[in-house]
OpenMM code with the backbone's topology and positions (N, CA, C; nanometers):
from openmm import Vec3, app, unit

residues = "MET VAL GLU ILE ILE LYS THR ASP THR GLY PHE SER ILE LEU LEU LYS VAL LYS PRO ASN ALA LYS LYS ASN SER ILE ILE GLY GLY HIS GLY ASN ARG LEU LYS VAL SER VAL THR ALA PRO PRO VAL ASP GLY LYS ALA ASN GLY ALA VAL ILE LYS LEU PHE ALA ASN GLU LEU ASN ILE LYS PRO ALA GLN LEU GLU ILE VAL ALA GLY ARG ALA SER ARG ASP LYS LYS LEU HIS ILE SER GLY VAL THR LEU GLN ASN LEU GLU MET LEU ASP ILE GLY VAL".split()
positions = [
    Vec3(13.4715, 9.8475, 15.5937),
    Vec3(13.4016, 9.7270, 15.5536),
    Vec3(13.2577, 9.7625, 15.5146),
    Vec3(13.2134, 9.7109, 15.4019),
    Vec3(13.0798, 9.7385, 15.3503),
    Vec3(12.9754, 9.6778, 15.4437),
    Vec3(12.8776, 9.7605, 15.4797),
    Vec3(12.7721, 9.7152, 15.5706),
    Vec3(12.6612, 9.6459, 15.4914),
    Vec3(12.6370, 9.5198, 15.5254),
    Vec3(12.5282, 9.4427, 15.4652),
    Vec3(12.4313, 9.4094, 15.5783),
    Vec3(12.3062, 9.4498, 15.5609),
    Vec3(12.2060, 9.4368, 15.6657),
    Vec3(12.1078, 9.3262, 15.6287),
    Vec3(12.0981, 9.2247, 15.7124),
    Vec3(12.0031, 9.1148, 15.6898),
    Vec3(11.8631, 9.1641, 15.7218),
    Vec3(11.7678, 9.1343, 15.6332),
    Vec3(11.6280, 9.1695, 15.6553),
    Vec3(11.5438, 9.0424, 15.6479),
    Vec3(11.4142, 9.0551, 15.6730),
    Vec3(11.3251, 8.9385, 15.6666),
    Vec3(11.3165, 8.8815, 15.5249),
    Vec3(11.3339, 8.9657, 15.4243),
    Vec3(11.3151, 8.9202, 15.2857),
    Vec3(11.4434, 8.9173, 15.2033),
    Vec3(11.5563, 8.9523, 15.2620),
    Vec3(11.6828, 8.9534, 15.1874),
    Vec3(11.7893, 9.0320, 15.2599),
    Vec3(11.8510, 9.1252, 15.1881),
    Vec3(11.9600, 9.2041, 15.2433),
    Vec3(11.9517, 9.3479, 15.1933),
    Vec3(12.0046, 9.4402, 15.2721),
    Vec3(12.0184, 9.5791, 15.2307),
    Vec3(12.1662, 9.6142, 15.2328),
    Vec3(12.2060, 9.6947, 15.1358),
    Vec3(12.3445, 9.7389, 15.1240),
    Vec3(12.3441, 9.8908, 15.1122),
    Vec3(12.4336, 9.9549, 15.1871),
    Vec3(12.4498, 10.0994, 15.1764),
    Vec3(12.5414, 10.1289, 15.0587),
    Vec3(12.5002, 10.2241, 14.9738),
    Vec3(12.5748, 10.2563, 14.8530),
    Vec3(12.6206, 10.4015, 14.8511),
    Vec3(12.7289, 10.4252, 14.7806),
    Vec3(12.7750, 10.5588, 14.7439),
    Vec3(12.7798, 10.5564, 14.5915),
    Vec3(12.6899, 10.6324, 14.5265),
    Vec3(12.6736, 10.6254, 14.3820),
    Vec3(12.7383, 10.7459, 14.3141),
    Vec3(12.8145, 10.7177, 14.2097),
    Vec3(12.8756, 10.8227, 14.1278),
    Vec3(12.8059, 10.8212, 13.9916),
    Vec3(12.7157, 10.9171, 13.9669),
    Vec3(12.6508, 10.9239, 13.8354),
    Vec3(12.7428, 10.9886, 13.7314),
    Vec3(12.7025, 10.9835, 13.6049),
    Vec3(12.7783, 11.0421, 13.4942),
    Vec3(12.9201, 10.9861, 13.4826),
    Vec3(12.9380, 10.8611, 13.5206),
    Vec3(13.0705, 10.7987, 13.5128),
    Vec3(13.0978, 10.7486, 13.3707),
    Vec3(13.2184, 10.7055, 13.3457),
    Vec3(13.2547, 10.6536, 13.2137),
    Vec3(13.1967, 10.5151, 13.1888),
    Vec3(13.1772, 10.4364, 13.2976),
    Vec3(13.1202, 10.3031, 13.2807),
    Vec3(13.0414, 10.2649, 13.4058),
    Vec3(12.9522, 10.1679, 13.3885),
    Vec3(12.8763, 10.1138, 13.5008),
    Vec3(12.9622, 10.0085, 13.5689),
    Vec3(12.9867, 10.0250, 13.6979),
    Vec3(13.0673, 9.9262, 13.7691),
    Vec3(13.0501, 9.9371, 13.9192),
    Vec3(13.0787, 9.8259, 13.9843),
    Vec3(13.0856, 9.8209, 14.1301),
    Vec3(13.2331, 9.8356, 14.1633),
    Vec3(13.2667, 9.9447, 14.2282),
    Vec3(13.4068, 9.9802, 14.2489),
    Vec3(13.4658, 9.9112, 14.3716),
    Vec3(13.3937, 9.9126, 14.4839),
    Vec3(13.4443, 9.8512, 14.6060),
    Vec3(13.4040, 9.9317, 14.7276),
    Vec3(13.4630, 9.8990, 14.8400),
    Vec3(13.4276, 9.9620, 14.9655),
    Vec3(13.4643, 10.1094, 14.9706),
    Vec3(13.3778, 10.1856, 15.0354),
    Vec3(13.3986, 10.3290, 15.0598),
    Vec3(13.3459, 10.3533, 15.2009),
    Vec3(13.4295, 10.3274, 15.2996),
    Vec3(13.3825, 10.3290, 15.4390),
    Vec3(13.2891, 10.2101, 15.4591),
    Vec3(13.1703, 10.2373, 15.5112),
    Vec3(13.0734, 10.1287, 15.5318),
    Vec3(12.9801, 10.1144, 15.4107),
    Vec3(13.0080, 10.1868, 15.3034),
    Vec3(12.9252, 10.1840, 15.1830),
    Vec3(12.9985, 10.1149, 15.0684),
    Vec3(12.9202, 10.0675, 14.9734),
    Vec3(12.9742, 10.0100, 14.8513),
    Vec3(12.9699, 10.1182, 14.7447),
    Vec3(13.0843, 10.1509, 14.6875),
    Vec3(13.0901, 10.2558, 14.5857),
    Vec3(13.0554, 10.1963, 14.4497),
    Vec3(12.9650, 10.2662, 14.3808),
    Vec3(12.9135, 10.2216, 14.2520),
    Vec3(12.9180, 10.3386, 14.1545),
    Vec3(12.9562, 10.3126, 14.0301),
    Vec3(12.9512, 10.4172, 13.9287),
    Vec3(12.8528, 10.3765, 13.8193),
    Vec3(12.7776, 10.4747, 13.7711),
    Vec3(12.6830, 10.4514, 13.6621),
    Vec3(12.6974, 10.5641, 13.5599),
    Vec3(12.6741, 10.5308, 13.4339),
    Vec3(12.6880, 10.6292, 13.3274),
    Vec3(12.5691, 10.7243, 13.3204),
    Vec3(12.4575, 10.6857, 13.3774),
    Vec3(12.3354, 10.7668, 13.3707),
    Vec3(12.3489, 10.8945, 13.4542),
    Vec3(12.2808, 10.9999, 13.4100),
    Vec3(12.2817, 11.1240, 13.4877),
    Vec3(12.1845, 11.1153, 13.6062),
    Vec3(12.2059, 11.1980, 13.7075),
    Vec3(12.1169, 11.1958, 13.8247),
    Vec3(11.9898, 11.2784, 13.8003),
    Vec3(11.9184, 11.2460, 13.6938),
    Vec3(11.7998, 11.3216, 13.6552),
    Vec3(11.6851, 11.2239, 13.6304),
    Vec3(11.5671, 11.2578, 13.6799),
    Vec3(11.4461, 11.1795, 13.6540),
    Vec3(11.4607, 11.0316, 13.6899),
    Vec3(11.5398, 11.0016, 13.7910),
    Vec3(11.5544, 10.8631, 13.8363),
    Vec3(11.6400, 10.7759, 13.7459),
    Vec3(11.7077, 10.8356, 13.6482),
    Vec3(11.7892, 10.7570, 13.5545),
    Vec3(11.9059, 10.6875, 13.6233),
    Vec3(11.9736, 10.7568, 13.7148),
    Vec3(12.0855, 10.6946, 13.7860),
    Vec3(12.0347, 10.5823, 13.8762),
    Vec3(11.9210, 10.6013, 13.9402),
    Vec3(11.8634, 10.4958, 14.0238),
    Vec3(11.8310, 10.3725, 13.9403),
    Vec3(11.7723, 10.3945, 13.8230),
    Vec3(11.7422, 10.2830, 13.7335),
    Vec3(11.8673, 10.2102, 13.6892),
    Vec3(11.9743, 10.2855, 13.6653),
    Vec3(12.1012, 10.2250, 13.6248),
    Vec3(12.1610, 10.1416, 13.7377),
    Vec3(12.1460, 10.1878, 13.8618),
    Vec3(12.1940, 10.1110, 13.9776),
    Vec3(12.1182, 9.9783, 13.9857),
    Vec3(11.9868, 9.9836, 13.9712),
    Vec3(11.9045, 9.8621, 13.9757),
    Vec3(11.9485, 9.7649, 13.8655),
    Vec3(11.9642, 9.8158, 13.7450),
    Vec3(12.0027, 9.7314, 13.6314),
    Vec3(12.1415, 9.6705, 13.6528),
    Vec3(12.2357, 9.7495, 13.7049),
    Vec3(12.3707, 9.7013, 13.7305),
    Vec3(12.3690, 9.5837, 13.8277),
    Vec3(12.2988, 9.6004, 13.9405),
    Vec3(12.2951, 9.4936, 14.0402),
    Vec3(12.2179, 9.3723, 13.9902),
    Vec3(12.1121, 9.3936, 13.9145),
    Vec3(12.0370, 9.2809, 13.8581),
    Vec3(12.1276, 9.1985, 13.7668),
    Vec3(12.2066, 9.2662, 13.6845),
    Vec3(12.2996, 9.1959, 13.5953),
    Vec3(12.4093, 9.1249, 13.6730),
    Vec3(12.4675, 9.1928, 13.7701),
    Vec3(12.5784, 9.1348, 13.8473),
    Vec3(12.5348, 9.0130, 13.9285),
    Vec3(12.4122, 9.0176, 13.9819),
    Vec3(12.3624, 8.9089, 14.0655),
    Vec3(12.2783, 8.8075, 13.9880),
    Vec3(12.2547, 8.8365, 13.8599),
    Vec3(12.1738, 8.7495, 13.7758),
    Vec3(12.0347, 8.7275, 13.8366),
    Vec3(11.9710, 8.8374, 13.8756),
    Vec3(11.8361, 8.8336, 13.9308),
    Vec3(11.7490, 8.9330, 13.8553),
    Vec3(11.6205, 8.9291, 13.8813),
    Vec3(11.5265, 9.0202, 13.8166),
    Vec3(11.5345, 9.1585, 13.8812),
    Vec3(11.5220, 9.2642, 13.8016),
    Vec3(11.5222, 9.3996, 13.8584),
    Vec3(11.4127, 9.4199, 13.9635),
    Vec3(11.3036, 9.3455, 13.9535),
    Vec3(11.1950, 9.3575, 14.0512),
    Vec3(11.2377, 9.3133, 14.1912),
    Vec3(11.3498, 9.2421, 14.2023),
    Vec3(11.3999, 9.1977, 14.3324),
    Vec3(11.4835, 9.3055, 14.4012),
    Vec3(11.5010, 9.4183, 14.3348),
    Vec3(11.5838, 9.5267, 14.3874),
    Vec3(11.5002, 9.6517, 14.4055),
    Vec3(11.5290, 9.7228, 14.5139),
    Vec3(11.4574, 9.8485, 14.5385),
    Vec3(11.5477, 9.9439, 14.6154),
    Vec3(11.5511, 10.0675, 14.5713),
    Vec3(11.6213, 10.1708, 14.6468),
    Vec3(11.5237, 10.2189, 14.7529),
    Vec3(11.5539, 10.1885, 14.8789),
    Vec3(11.4604, 10.2173, 14.9878),
    Vec3(11.4935, 10.3464, 15.0623),
    Vec3(11.6094, 10.4033, 15.0353),
    Vec3(11.6465, 10.5313, 15.0970),
    Vec3(11.7469, 10.6008, 15.0069),
    Vec3(11.7380, 10.7334, 15.0011),
    Vec3(11.8343, 10.8123, 14.9266),
    Vec3(11.8075, 10.8235, 14.7783),
    Vec3(11.6827, 10.8200, 14.7377),
    Vec3(11.6505, 10.8269, 14.5944),
    Vec3(11.7057, 10.9531, 14.5283),
    Vec3(11.7139, 11.0626, 14.6020),
    Vec3(11.7628, 11.1892, 14.5463),
    Vec3(11.9028, 11.2229, 14.5978),
    Vec3(11.9743, 11.1230, 14.6458),
    Vec3(12.1061, 11.1442, 14.7054),
    Vec3(12.2065, 11.0471, 14.6442),
    Vec3(12.3331, 11.0760, 14.6596),
    Vec3(12.4361, 10.9810, 14.6169),
    Vec3(12.4505, 10.8681, 14.7185),
    Vec3(12.4108, 10.8941, 14.8424),
    Vec3(12.4112, 10.7913, 14.9465),
    Vec3(12.2757, 10.7218, 14.9441),
    Vec3(12.2767, 10.5934, 14.9129),
    Vec3(12.1530, 10.5178, 14.8959),
    Vec3(12.1554, 10.3911, 14.9795),
    Vec3(12.0368, 10.3364, 14.9982),
    Vec3(12.0226, 10.2063, 15.0620),
    Vec3(11.9460, 10.1186, 14.9642),
    Vec3(12.0105, 10.0119, 14.9201),
    Vec3(11.9530, 9.9211, 14.8220),
    Vec3(11.9081, 9.7942, 14.8915),
    Vec3(11.7813, 9.7564, 14.8712),
    Vec3(11.7320, 9.6309, 14.9263),
    Vec3(11.7259, 9.5277, 14.8155),
    Vec3(11.7786, 9.4088, 14.8453),
    Vec3(11.7800, 9.2977, 14.7505),
    Vec3(11.7007, 9.1848, 14.8133),
    Vec3(11.5901, 9.1479, 14.7517),
    Vec3(11.5053, 9.0430, 14.8093),
    Vec3(11.5262, 8.9107, 14.7381),
    Vec3(11.4983, 8.8037, 14.8124),
    Vec3(11.5038, 8.6698, 14.7549),
    Vec3(11.6434, 8.6207, 14.7226),
    Vec3(11.7440, 8.6688, 14.7942),
    Vec3(11.8810, 8.6226, 14.7721),
    Vec3(11.9405, 8.5718, 14.9033),
    Vec3(12.0481, 8.4971, 14.8905),
    Vec3(12.1208, 8.4487, 15.0070),
    Vec3(12.2541, 8.5227, 15.0161),
    Vec3(12.3208, 8.5037, 15.1256),
    Vec3(12.4531, 8.5641, 15.1420),
    Vec3(12.5482, 8.5116, 15.0345),
    Vec3(12.5302, 8.3863, 14.9937),
    Vec3(12.6137, 8.3292, 14.8884),
    Vec3(12.5928, 8.4029, 14.7560),
    Vec3(12.4681, 8.4464, 14.7279),
    Vec3(12.4434, 8.5252, 14.6075),
    Vec3(12.5241, 8.6544, 14.6117),
    Vec3(12.5311, 8.7168, 14.7276),
    Vec3(12.6032, 8.8436, 14.7405),
    Vec3(12.7543, 8.8260, 14.7237),
    Vec3(12.8038, 8.7053, 14.7443),
    Vec3(12.9466, 8.6807, 14.7242),
    Vec3(12.9862, 8.7043, 14.5789),
    Vec3(12.8889, 8.6969, 14.4882),
    Vec3(12.9160, 8.7220, 14.3464),
    Vec3(12.9624, 8.8660, 14.3242),
    Vec3(12.9304, 8.9549, 14.4161),
    Vec3(12.9704, 9.0953, 14.4033),
    Vec3(13.1162, 9.1174, 14.4375),
    Vec3(13.1805, 9.0183, 14.4992),
    Vec3(13.3221, 9.0258, 14.5349),
    Vec3(13.3524, 9.1509, 14.6177),
    Vec3(13.2738, 9.1675, 14.7264),
    Vec3(13.2936, 9.2829, 14.8140),
    Vec3(13.3367, 9.2418, 14.9538),
    Vec3(13.3860, 9.1202, 14.9649),
    Vec3(13.4347, 9.0743, 15.0939),
    Vec3(13.3239, 9.0285, 15.1867),
    Vec3(13.2187, 8.9708, 15.1297),
    Vec3(13.1074, 8.9198, 15.2106),
    Vec3(13.1525, 8.8006, 15.2891),
] * unit.nanometer
topology = app.Topology()
chain = topology.addChain("A")
for resn in residues:
    res = topology.addResidue(resn, chain)
    for name in ("N", "CA", "C"):
        topology.addAtom(name, app.Element.getBySymbol(name[0]), res)
């Protein structure tokens, strides 16, 4: 089950990111992490930017509401989403 952590300003989600994929998508649960694929390479923060853009589009929020707070140089990341409710996260269809 994907771990979603409530914070004072929103929620954090643990991610497993696959860079250099064929398409940008939220794949589903991978243990306690949400598996995500992005077409961007893991160079110069491009994959991180693609993750931010993917979630901003999926949740219909501004990219400024998203921040990778851990794992910037790793495939295992922690994404913080501010200014959203649990109902907003249901749009991700990850069993919230």
